[in-house]
mmCIF file of the N, C-alpha and C atoms, coordinates in Angstrom:
data_MODEL
# 
_entry.id   MODEL 
# 
loop_
_atom_site.group_PDB 
_atom_site.id 
_atom_site.type_symbol 
_atom_site.label_atom_id 
_atom_site.label_alt_id 
_atom_site.label_comp_id 
_atom_site.label_asym_id 
_atom_site.label_entity_id 
_atom_site.label_seq_id 
_atom_site.pdbx_PDB_ins_code 
_atom_site.Cartn_x 
_atom_site.Cartn_y 
_atom_site.Cartn_z 
_atom_site.occupancy 
_atom_site.B_iso_or_equiv 
_atom_site.pdbx_formal_charge 
_atom_site.auth_seq_id 
_atom_site.auth_comp_id 
_atom_site.auth_asym_id 
_atom_site.auth_atom_id 
_atom_site.pdbx_PDB_model_num 
ATOM 1   N N  . MET A 1 1  ? 117.867 87.579 85.618  1.00 0.00 ? 1  MET A N  1 
ATOM 2   C CA . MET A 1 1  ? 117.225 87.667 86.588  1.00 0.00 ? 1  MET A CA 1 
ATOM 3   C C  . MET A 1 1  ? 116.467 86.573 86.629  1.00 0.00 ? 1  MET A C  1 
ATOM 4   N N  . ASN A 1 2  ? 116.535 85.732 87.598  1.00 0.00 ? 2  ASN A N  1 
ATOM 5   C CA . ASN A 1 2  ? 115.426 84.441 87.598  1.00 0.00 ? 2  ASN A CA 1 
ATOM 6   C C  . ASN A 1 2  ? 114.147 85.087 88.211  1.00 0.00 ? 2  ASN A C  1 
ATOM 7   N N  . ALA A 1 3  ? 112.784 84.535 87.857  1.00 0.00 ? 3  ALA A N  1 
ATOM 8   C CA . ALA A 1 3  ? 111.503 84.855 88.363  1.00 0.00 ? 3  ALA A CA 1 
ATOM 9   C C  . ALA A 1 3  ? 110.917 83.497 88.949  1.00 0.00 ? 3  ALA A C  1 
ATOM 10  N N  . ILE A 1 4  ? 110.723 83.526 89.884  1.00 0.00 ? 4  ILE A N  1 
ATOM 11  C CA . ILE A 1 4  ? 109.976 82.318 90.441  1.00 0.00 ? 4  ILE A CA 1 
ATOM 12  C C  . ILE A 1 4  ? 108.513 82.813 90.658  1.00 0.00 ? 4  ILE A C  1 
ATOM 13  N N  . LYS A 1 5  ? 107.670 81.936 90.286  1.00 0.00 ? 5  LYS A N  1 
ATOM 14  C CA . LYS A 1 5  ? 106.321 82.086 90.201  1.00 0.00 ? 5  LYS A CA 1 
ATOM 15  C C  . LYS A 1 5  ? 105.595 81.328 91.533  1.00 0.00 ? 5  LYS A C  1 
ATOM 16  N N  . VAL A 1 6  ? 104.933 82.138 92.377  1.00 0.00 ? 6  VAL A N  1 
ATOM 17  C CA . VAL A 1 6  ? 104.289 81.555 93.444  1.00 0.00 ? 6  VAL A CA 1 
ATOM 18  C C  . VAL A 1 6  ? 102.482 81.687 93.098  1.00 0.00 ? 6  VAL A C  1 
ATOM 19  N N  . ILE A 1 7  ? 102.084 80.512 93.117  1.00 0.00 ? 7  ILE A N  1 
ATOM 20  C CA . ILE A 1 7  ? 100.406 80.680 92.994  1.00 0.00 ? 7  ILE A CA 1 
ATOM 21  C C  . ILE A 1 7  ? 99.947  79.927 94.117  1.00 0.00 ? 7  ILE A C  1 
ATOM 22  N N  . SER A 1 8  ? 99.011  80.828 94.619  1.00 0.00 ? 8  SER A N  1 
ATOM 23  C CA . SER A 1 8  ? 98.275  80.257 95.831  1.00 0.00 ? 8  SER A CA 1 
ATOM 24  C C  . SER A 1 8  ? 96.499  80.387 95.737  1.00 0.00 ? 8  SER A C  1 
ATOM 25  N N  . SER A 1 9  ? 95.754  79.694 96.619  1.00 0.00 ? 9  SER A N  1 
ATOM 26  C CA . SER A 1 9  ? 94.571  79.563 96.499  1.00 0.00 ? 9  SER A CA 1 
ATOM 27  C C  . SER A 1 9  ? 93.939  80.884 96.592  1.00 0.00 ? 9  SER A C  1 
ATOM 28  N N  . ASP A 1 10 ? 94.565  81.830 97.564  1.00 0.00 ? 10 ASP A N  1 
ATOM 29  C CA . ASP A 1 10 ? 93.955  82.787 97.965  1.00 0.00 ? 10 ASP A CA 1 
ATOM 30  C C  . ASP A 1 10 ? 95.282  83.994 97.958  1.00 0.00 ? 10 ASP A C  1 
ATOM 31  N N  . VAL A 1 11 ? 94.808  85.320 98.361  1.00 0.00 ? 11 VAL A N  1 
ATOM 32  C CA . VAL A 1 11 ? 96.104  86.280 98.215  1.00 0.00 ? 11 VAL A CA 1 
ATOM 33  C C  . VAL A 1 11 ? 97.189  85.830 99.517  1.00 0.00 ? 11 VAL A C  1 
ATOM 34  N N  . LEU A 1 12 ? 97.861  85.751 99.558  1.00 0.00 ? 12 LEU A N  1 
ATOM 35  C CA . LEU A 1 12 ? 99.067  85.707 100.436 1.00 0.00 ? 12 LEU A CA 1 
ATOM 36  C C  . LEU A 1 12 ? 99.532  86.983 101.213 1.00 0.00 ? 12 LEU A C  1 
ATOM 37  N N  . ASP A 1 13 ? 99.366  86.586 102.318 1.00 0.00 ? 13 ASP A N  1 
ATOM 38  C CA . ASP A 1 13 ? 99.734  88.026 103.400 1.00 0.00 ? 13 ASP A CA 1 
ATOM 39  C C  . ASP A 1 13 ? 101.160 88.290 103.306 1.00 0.00 ? 13 ASP A C  1 
ATOM 40  N N  . ALA A 1 14 ? 101.756 89.500 103.933 1.00 0.00 ? 14 ALA A N  1 
ATOM 41  C CA . ALA A 1 14 ? 103.078 89.736 103.974 1.00 0.00 ? 14 ALA A CA 1 
ATOM 42  C C  . ALA A 1 14 ? 104.166 88.972 104.440 1.00 0.00 ? 14 ALA A C  1 
ATOM 43  N N  . ASP A 1 15 ? 103.628 88.241 105.829 1.00 0.00 ? 15 ASP A N  1 
ATOM 44  C CA . ASP A 1 15 ? 104.399 87.173 106.509 1.00 0.00 ? 15 ASP A CA 1 
ATOM 45  C C  . ASP A 1 15 ? 104.495 85.918 105.479 1.00 0.00 ? 15 ASP A C  1 
ATOM 46  N N  . MET A 1 16 ? 103.560 85.276 105.121 1.00 0.00 ? 16 MET A N  1 
ATOM 47  C CA . MET A 1 16 ? 103.640 84.107 104.422 1.00 0.00 ? 16 MET A CA 1 
ATOM 48  C C  . MET A 1 16 ? 104.379 84.349 103.142 1.00 0.00 ? 16 MET A C  1 
ATOM 49  N N  . LYS A 1 17 ? 104.721 85.610 102.421 1.00 0.00 ? 17 LYS A N  1 
ATOM 50  C CA . LYS A 1 17 ? 105.228 85.977 101.264 1.00 0.00 ? 17 LYS A CA 1 
ATOM 51  C C  . LYS A 1 17 ? 106.861 85.889 101.604 1.00 0.00 ? 17 LYS A C  1 
ATOM 52  N N  . ARG A 1 18 ? 107.332 86.655 102.728 1.00 0.00 ? 18 ARG A N  1 
ATOM 53  C CA . ARG A 1 18 ? 108.615 86.620 103.244 1.00 0.00 ? 18 ARG A CA 1 
ATOM 54  C C  . ARG A 1 18 ? 108.870 85.273 103.657 1.00 0.00 ? 18 ARG A C  1 
ATOM 55  N N  . LYS A 1 19 ? 108.050 84.338 104.323 1.00 0.00 ? 19 LYS A N  1 
ATOM 56  C CA . LYS A 1 19 ? 108.655 82.917 104.374 1.00 0.00 ? 19 LYS A CA 1 
ATOM 57  C C  . LYS A 1 19 ? 108.962 82.287 103.141 1.00 0.00 ? 19 LYS A C  1 
ATOM 58  N N  . VAL A 1 20 ? 108.033 82.284 102.344 1.00 0.00 ? 20 VAL A N  1 
ATOM 59  C CA . VAL A 1 20 ? 108.248 81.844 100.791 1.00 0.00 ? 20 VAL A CA 1 
ATOM 60  C C  . VAL A 1 20 ? 109.499 82.215 100.261 1.00 0.00 ? 20 VAL A C  1 
ATOM 61  N N  . GLU A 1 21 ? 109.822 83.561 100.067 1.00 0.00 ? 21 GLU A N  1 
ATOM 62  C CA . GLU A 1 21 ? 110.928 84.143 99.660  1.00 0.00 ? 21 GLU A CA 1 
ATOM 63  C C  . GLU A 1 21 ? 112.049 83.924 100.308 1.00 0.00 ? 21 GLU A C  1 
ATOM 64  N N  . LYS A 1 22 ? 112.216 83.721 101.449 1.00 0.00 ? 22 LYS A N  1 
ATOM 65  C CA . LYS A 1 22 ? 113.340 83.400 102.229 1.00 0.00 ? 22 LYS A CA 1 
ATOM 66  C C  . LYS A 1 22 ? 114.074 81.844 101.841 1.00 0.00 ? 22 LYS A C  1 
ATOM 67  N N  . SER A 1 23 ? 112.900 81.200 101.720 1.00 0.00 ? 23 SER A N  1 
ATOM 68  C CA . SER A 1 23 ? 113.068 79.633 101.570 1.00 0.00 ? 23 SER A CA 1 
ATOM 69  C C  . SER A 1 23 ? 113.674 79.495 100.126 1.00 0.00 ? 23 SER A C  1 
ATOM 70  N N  . PHE A 1 24 ? 113.260 80.270 99.091  1.00 0.00 ? 24 PHE A N  1 
ATOM 71  C CA . PHE A 1 24 ? 113.436 80.231 97.774  1.00 0.00 ? 24 PHE A CA 1 
ATOM 72  C C  . PHE A 1 24 ? 114.850 80.998 97.316  1.00 0.00 ? 24 PHE A C  1 
ATOM 73  N N  . ARG A 1 25 ? 115.055 81.825 98.231  1.00 0.00 ? 25 ARG A N  1 
ATOM 74  C CA . ARG A 1 25 ? 116.138 82.489 97.971  1.00 0.00 ? 25 ARG A CA 1 
ATOM 75  C C  . ARG A 1 25 ? 117.465 82.216 98.335  1.00 0.00 ? 25 ARG A C  1 
ATOM 76  N N  . ASN A 1 26 ? 117.413 81.308 99.373  1.00 0.00 ? 26 ASN A N  1 
ATOM 77  C CA . ASN A 1 26 ? 118.572 80.259 99.934  1.00 0.00 ? 26 ASN A CA 1 
ATOM 78  C C  . ASN A 1 26 ? 118.943 79.396 98.795  1.00 0.00 ? 26 ASN A C  1 
ATOM 79  N N  . LYS A 1 27 ? 118.207 79.049 97.554  1.00 0.00 ? 27 LYS A N  1 
ATOM 80  C CA . LYS A 1 27 ? 118.365 78.010 96.740  1.00 0.00 ? 27 LYS A CA 1 
ATOM 81  C C  . LYS A 1 27 ? 119.199 78.706 95.538  1.00 0.00 ? 27 LYS A C  1 
ATOM 82  N N  . HIS A 1 28 ? 119.359 80.012 95.448  1.00 0.00 ? 28 HIS A N  1 
ATOM 83  C CA . HIS A 1 28 ? 119.786 80.764 94.389  1.00 0.00 ? 28 HIS A CA 1 
ATOM 84  C C  . HIS A 1 28 ? 120.757 81.735 94.901  1.00 0.00 ? 28 HIS A C  1 
ATOM 85  N N  . GLU A 1 29 ? 121.896 81.692 93.759  1.00 0.00 ? 29 GLU A N  1 
ATOM 86  C CA . GLU A 1 29 ? 122.873 82.773 94.152  1.00 0.00 ? 29 GLU A CA 1 
ATOM 87  C C  . GLU A 1 29 ? 122.724 84.197 93.686  1.00 0.00 ? 29 GLU A C  1 
ATOM 88  N N  . GLU A 1 30 ? 122.001 84.241 92.714  1.00 0.00 ? 30 GLU A N  1 
ATOM 89  C CA . GLU A 1 30 ? 121.659 85.806 91.875  1.00 0.00 ? 30 GLU A CA 1 
ATOM 90  C C  . GLU A 1 30 ? 120.278 86.056 92.529  1.00 0.00 ? 30 GLU A C  1 
ATOM 91  N N  . THR A 1 31 ? 120.255 87.117 92.193  1.00 0.00 ? 31 THR A N  1 
ATOM 92  C CA . THR A 1 31 ? 118.978 87.772 92.445  1.00 0.00 ? 31 THR A CA 1 
ATOM 93  C C  . THR A 1 31 ? 117.794 87.103 92.059  1.00 0.00 ? 31 THR A C  1 
ATOM 94  N N  . VAL A 1 32 ? 116.539 87.180 92.767  1.00 0.00 ? 32 VAL A N  1 
ATOM 95  C CA . VAL A 1 32 ? 115.447 86.274 92.239  1.00 0.00 ? 32 VAL A CA 1 
ATOM 96  C C  . VAL A 1 32 ? 114.324 87.451 92.351  1.00 0.00 ? 32 VAL A C  1 
ATOM 97  N N  . GLN A 1 33 ? 113.455 87.351 91.369  1.00 0.00 ? 33 GLN A N  1 
ATOM 98  C CA . GLN A 1 33 ? 112.110 88.128 91.372  1.00 0.00 ? 33 GLN A CA 1 
ATOM 99  C C  . GLN A 1 33 ? 110.918 87.160 91.585  1.00 0.00 ? 33 GLN A C  1 
ATOM 100 N N  . PHE A 1 34 ? 109.884 87.453 92.559  1.00 0.00 ? 34 PHE A N  1 
ATOM 101 C CA . PHE A 1 34 ? 109.066 86.541 92.744  1.00 0.00 ? 34 PHE A CA 1 
ATOM 102 C C  . PHE A 1 34 ? 107.573 86.996 92.140  1.00 0.00 ? 34 PHE A C  1 
ATOM 103 N N  . VAL A 1 35 ? 106.832 86.362 91.455  1.00 0.00 ? 35 VAL A N  1 
ATOM 104 C CA . VAL A 1 35 ? 105.695 86.887 90.840  1.00 0.00 ? 35 VAL A CA 1 
ATOM 105 C C  . VAL A 1 35 ? 104.759 86.230 91.413  1.00 0.00 ? 35 VAL A C  1 
ATOM 106 N N  . TYR A 1 36 ? 103.461 86.624 92.110  1.00 0.00 ? 36 TYR A N  1 
ATOM 107 C CA . TYR A 1 36 ? 102.463 86.041 92.642  1.00 0.00 ? 36 TYR A CA 1 
ATOM 108 C C  . TYR A 1 36 ? 101.284 86.121 92.079  1.00 0.00 ? 36 TYR A C  1 
ATOM 109 N N  . ASP A 1 37 ? 100.622 84.939 92.097  1.00 0.00 ? 37 ASP A N  1 
ATOM 110 C CA . ASP A 1 37 ? 99.287  84.790 91.241  1.00 0.00 ? 37 ASP A CA 1 
ATOM 111 C C  . ASP A 1 37 ? 98.306  84.205 92.248  1.00 0.00 ? 37 ASP A C  1 
ATOM 112 N N  . VAL A 1 38 ? 96.917  83.964 91.630  1.00 0.00 ? 38 VAL A N  1 
ATOM 113 C CA . VAL A 1 38 ? 96.045  83.486 92.757  1.00 0.00 ? 38 VAL A CA 1 
ATOM 114 C C  . VAL A 1 38 ? 95.193  82.366 91.911  1.00 0.00 ? 38 VAL A C  1 
ATOM 115 N N  . ASP A 1 39 ? 95.000  81.215 92.165  1.00 0.00 ? 39 ASP A N  1 
ATOM 116 C CA . ASP A 1 39 ? 94.172  80.330 91.482  1.00 0.00 ? 39 ASP A CA 1 
ATOM 117 C C  . ASP A 1 39 ? 93.425  79.633 92.594  1.00 0.00 ? 39 ASP A C  1 
ATOM 118 N N  . PRO A 1 40 ? 91.977  80.071 92.575  1.00 0.00 ? 40 PRO A N  1 
ATOM 119 C CA . PRO A 1 40 ? 91.087  79.166 93.628  1.00 0.00 ? 40 PRO A CA 1 
ATOM 120 C C  . PRO A 1 40 ? 90.899  77.810 93.424  1.00 0.00 ? 40 PRO A C  1 
ATOM 121 N N  . SER A 1 41 ? 91.392  77.375 92.296  1.00 0.00 ? 41 SER A N  1 
ATOM 122 C CA . SER A 1 41 ? 91.261  75.791 91.842  1.00 0.00 ? 41 SER A CA 1 
ATOM 123 C C  . SER A 1 41 ? 92.157  74.793 92.693  1.00 0.00 ? 41 SER A C  1 
ATOM 124 N N  . LEU A 1 42 ? 93.172  75.626 93.367  1.00 0.00 ? 42 LEU A N  1 
ATOM 125 C CA . LEU A 1 42 ? 94.228  74.945 94.366  1.00 0.00 ? 42 LEU A CA 1 
ATOM 126 C C  . LEU A 1 42 ? 93.447  74.420 95.489  1.00 0.00 ? 42 LEU A C  1 
ATOM 127 N N  . ILE A 1 43 ? 92.214  74.933 95.802  1.00 0.00 ? 43 ILE A N  1 
ATOM 128 C CA . ILE A 1 43 ? 91.599  74.719 96.891  1.00 0.00 ? 43 ILE A CA 1 
ATOM 129 C C  . ILE A 1 43 ? 92.173  75.296 98.360  1.00 0.00 ? 43 ILE A C  1 
ATOM 130 N N  . GLY A 1 44 ? 93.565  75.082 98.534  1.00 0.00 ? 44 GLY A N  1 
ATOM 131 C CA . GLY A 1 44 ? 94.328  75.683 99.428  1.00 0.00 ? 44 GLY A CA 1 
ATOM 132 C C  . GLY A 1 44 ? 95.910  75.341 99.348  1.00 0.00 ? 44 GLY A C  1 
ATOM 133 N N  . GLY A 1 45 ? 96.667  75.974 99.892  1.00 0.00 ? 45 GLY A N  1 
ATOM 134 C CA . GLY A 1 45 ? 98.040  75.581 99.908  1.00 0.00 ? 45 GLY A CA 1 
ATOM 135 C C  . GLY A 1 45 ? 98.598  76.455 98.590  1.00 0.00 ? 45 GLY A C  1 
ATOM 136 N N  . ILE A 1 46 ? 99.962  76.277 98.159  1.00 0.00 ? 46 ILE A N  1 
ATOM 137 C CA . ILE A 1 46 ? 100.629 76.999 97.315  1.00 0.00 ? 46 ILE A CA 1 
ATOM 138 C C  . ILE A 1 46 ? 101.222 75.920 96.218  1.00 0.00 ? 46 ILE A C  1 
ATOM 139 N N  . LEU A 1 47 ? 101.428 76.554 94.932  1.00 0.00 ? 47 LEU A N  1 
ATOM 140 C CA . LEU A 1 47 ? 102.199 75.959 94.189  1.00 0.00 ? 47 LEU A CA 1 
ATOM 141 C C  . LEU A 1 47 ? 103.286 76.768 93.923  1.00 0.00 ? 47 LEU A C  1 
ATOM 142 N N  . VAL A 1 48 ? 104.595 76.353 93.741  1.00 0.00 ? 48 VAL A N  1 
ATOM 143 C CA . VAL A 1 48 ? 105.598 77.349 93.159  1.00 0.00 ? 48 VAL A CA 1 
ATOM 144 C C  . VAL A 1 48 ? 106.566 76.635 91.964  1.00 0.00 ? 48 VAL A C  1 
ATOM 145 N N  . ILE A 1 49 ? 106.457 77.435 90.800  1.00 0.00 ? 49 ILE A N  1 
ATOM 146 C CA . ILE A 1 49 ? 107.427 77.073 89.750  1.00 0.00 ? 49 ILE A CA 1 
ATOM 147 C C  . ILE A 1 49 ? 108.633 77.840 89.927  1.00 0.00 ? 49 ILE A C  1 
ATOM 148 N N  . ASP A 1 50 ? 109.802 77.213 89.857  1.00 0.00 ? 50 ASP A N  1 
ATOM 149 C CA . ASP A 1 50 ? 110.861 77.577 89.812  1.00 0.00 ? 50 ASP A CA 1 
ATOM 150 C C  . ASP A 1 50 ? 111.688 77.248 88.632  1.00 0.00 ? 50 ASP A C  1 
ATOM 151 N N  . GLY A 1 51 ? 112.022 77.948 87.653  1.00 0.00 ? 51 GLY A N  1 
ATOM 152 C CA . GLY A 1 51 ? 112.522 77.516 86.352  1.00 0.00 ? 51 GLY A CA 1 
ATOM 153 C C  . GLY A 1 51 ? 111.495 76.126 85.889  1.00 0.00 ? 51 GLY A C  1 
ATOM 154 N N  . ASP A 1 52 ? 112.347 74.911 85.756  1.00 0.00 ? 52 ASP A N  1 
ATOM 155 C CA . ASP A 1 52 ? 111.656 73.790 85.405  1.00 0.00 ? 52 ASP A CA 1 
ATOM 156 C C  . ASP A 1 52 ? 111.216 72.846 86.402  1.00 0.00 ? 52 ASP A C  1 
ATOM 157 N N  . LYS A 1 53 ? 111.218 73.453 87.702  1.00 0.00 ? 53 LYS A N  1 
ATOM 158 C CA . LYS A 1 53 ? 110.968 72.696 88.885  1.00 0.00 ? 53 LYS A CA 1 
ATOM 159 C C  . LYS A 1 53 ? 109.499 72.992 89.782  1.00 0.00 ? 53 LYS A C  1 
ATOM 160 N N  . TYR A 1 54 ? 108.688 72.187 89.904  1.00 0.00 ? 54 TYR A N  1 
ATOM 161 C CA . TYR A 1 54 ? 107.438 72.387 90.538  1.00 0.00 ? 54 TYR A CA 1 
ATOM 162 C C  . TYR A 1 54 ? 107.527 72.018 92.116  1.00 0.00 ? 54 TYR A C  1 
ATOM 163 N N  . TYR A 1 55 ? 106.954 72.738 93.046  1.00 0.00 ? 55 TYR A N  1 
ATOM 164 C CA . TYR A 1 55 ? 106.714 72.517 94.072  1.00 0.00 ? 55 TYR A CA 1 
ATOM 165 C C  . TYR A 1 55 ? 105.359 72.481 94.592  1.00 0.00 ? 55 TYR A C  1 
ATOM 166 N N  . ASP A 1 56 ? 104.596 71.511 94.462  1.00 0.00 ? 56 ASP A N  1 
ATOM 167 C CA . ASP A 1 56 ? 103.181 71.302 94.849  1.00 0.00 ? 56 ASP A CA 1 
ATOM 168 C C  . ASP A 1 56 ? 102.876 71.156 96.097  1.00 0.00 ? 56 ASP A C  1 
ATOM 169 N N  . ALA A 1 57 ? 102.336 72.071 97.003  1.00 0.00 ? 57 ALA A N  1 
ATOM 170 C CA . ALA A 1 57 ? 101.908 72.077 98.174  1.00 0.00 ? 57 ALA A CA 1 
ATOM 171 C C  . ALA A 1 57 ? 100.548 72.679 98.392  1.00 0.00 ? 57 ALA A C  1 
ATOM 172 N N  . SER A 1 58 ? 99.735  72.234 97.401  1.00 0.00 ? 58 SER A N  1 
ATOM 173 C CA . SER A 1 58 ? 98.321  72.454 97.161  1.00 0.00 ? 58 SER A CA 1 
ATOM 174 C C  . SER A 1 58 ? 97.397  71.117 97.705  1.00 0.00 ? 58 SER A C  1 
ATOM 175 N N  . VAL A 1 59 ? 96.271  71.837 98.065  1.00 0.00 ? 59 VAL A N  1 
ATOM 176 C CA . VAL A 1 59 ? 95.610  70.426 98.473  1.00 0.00 ? 59 VAL A CA 1 
ATOM 177 C C  . VAL A 1 59 ? 95.001  69.991 96.965  1.00 0.00 ? 59 VAL A C  1 
ATOM 178 N N  . ARG A 1 60 ? 94.858  70.714 95.948  1.00 0.00 ? 60 ARG A N  1 
ATOM 179 C CA . ARG A 1 60 ? 94.559  69.853 94.779  1.00 0.00 ? 60 ARG A CA 1 
ATOM 180 C C  . ARG A 1 60 ? 95.678  69.174 94.317  1.00 0.00 ? 60 ARG A C  1 
ATOM 181 N N  . GLY A 1 61 ? 96.958  69.377 94.610  1.00 0.00 ? 61 GLY A N  1 
ATOM 182 C CA . GLY A 1 61 ? 98.199  68.234 94.235  1.00 0.00 ? 61 GLY A CA 1 
ATOM 183 C C  . GLY A 1 61 ? 98.064  67.206 95.203  1.00 0.00 ? 61 GLY A C  1 
ATOM 184 N N  . GLN A 1 62 ? 97.823  67.425 96.373  1.00 0.00 ? 62 GLN A N  1 
ATOM 185 C CA . GLN A 1 62 ? 97.523  66.314 97.413  1.00 0.00 ? 62 GLN A CA 1 
ATOM 186 C C  . GLN A 1 62 ? 96.418  65.395 97.198  1.00 0.00 ? 62 GLN A C  1 
ATOM 187 N N  . LEU A 1 63 ? 95.170  65.669 96.586  1.00 0.00 ? 63 LEU A N  1 
ATOM 188 C CA . LEU A 1 63 ? 94.197  65.028 96.323  1.00 0.00 ? 63 LEU A CA 1 
ATOM 189 C C  . LEU A 1 63 ? 94.498  64.179 94.824  1.00 0.00 ? 63 LEU A C  1 
ATOM 190 N N  . ALA A 1 64 ? 95.293  64.867 94.080  1.00 0.00 ? 64 ALA A N  1 
ATOM 191 C CA . ALA A 1 64 ? 95.696  64.154 92.965  1.00 0.00 ? 64 ALA A CA 1 
ATOM 192 C C  . ALA A 1 64 ? 96.361  62.944 93.461  1.00 0.00 ? 64 ALA A C  1 
ATOM 193 N N  . VAL A 1 65 ? 97.400  62.933 94.124  1.00 0.00 ? 65 VAL A N  1 
ATOM 194 C CA . VAL A 1 65 ? 98.328  62.126 94.528  1.00 0.00 ? 65 VAL A CA 1 
ATOM 195 C C  . VAL A 1 65 ? 97.537  60.881 95.357  1.00 0.00 ? 65 VAL A C  1 
ATOM 196 N N  . ILE A 1 66 ? 96.729  61.301 96.073  1.00 0.00 ? 66 ILE A N  1 
ATOM 197 C CA . ILE A 1 66 ? 95.640  60.029 96.631  1.00 0.00 ? 66 ILE A CA 1 
ATOM 198 C C  . ILE A 1 66 ? 94.947  59.496 95.938  1.00 0.00 ? 66 ILE A C  1 
ATOM 199 N N  . LYS A 1 67 ? 94.477  60.331 94.735  1.00 0.00 ? 67 LYS A N  1 
ATOM 200 C CA . LYS A 1 67 ? 93.985  59.684 93.694  1.00 0.00 ? 67 LYS A CA 1 
ATOM 201 C C  . LYS A 1 67 ? 94.712  58.445 92.787  1.00 0.00 ? 67 LYS A C  1 
ATOM 202 N N  . ARG A 1 68 ? 95.801  58.998 92.402  1.00 0.00 ? 68 ARG A N  1 
ATOM 203 C CA . ARG A 1 68 ? 97.121  57.932 91.759  1.00 0.00 ? 68 ARG A CA 1 
ATOM 204 C C  . ARG A 1 68 ? 97.013  56.900 92.667  1.00 0.00 ? 68 ARG A C  1 
ATOM 205 N N  . ASN A 1 69 ? 97.233  56.877 93.767  1.00 0.00 ? 69 ASN A N  1 
ATOM 206 C CA . ASN A 1 69 ? 97.465  55.640 95.038  1.00 0.00 ? 69 ASN A CA 1 
ATOM 207 C C  . ASN A 1 69 ? 96.322  54.773 94.886  1.00 0.00 ? 69 ASN A C  1 
ATOM 208 N N  . LEU A 1 70 ? 95.062  55.328 94.774  1.00 0.00 ? 70 LEU A N  1 
ATOM 209 C CA . LEU A 1 70 ? 94.062  54.597 95.061  1.00 0.00 ? 70 LEU A CA 1 
ATOM 210 C C  . LEU A 1 70 ? 93.581  53.740 93.743  1.00 0.00 ? 70 LEU A C  1 
ATOM 211 N N  . LYS A 1 71 ? 94.364  53.810 92.835  1.00 0.00 ? 71 LYS A N  1 
ATOM 212 C CA . LYS A 1 71 ? 94.293  53.174 91.350  1.00 0.00 ? 71 LYS A CA 1 
ATOM 213 C C  . LYS A 1 71 ? 94.862  51.977 91.318  1.00 0.00 ? 71 LYS A C  1 
# 
């Protein structure tokens, strides 16, 4: 069974968890387990780790992209 780690800046409500799970279950044929964690340093948004793939929709990640582009 694959595990997908979902890290958010705050605890996700049930509706948001359903949306995340629906989105990522469509990418897998087998059963997937979701593990949730909170990291306030993300500032906002979520980071999803699916095996060796990272989906960064966090404010911290967006700020890092802006910083790189300004250099």
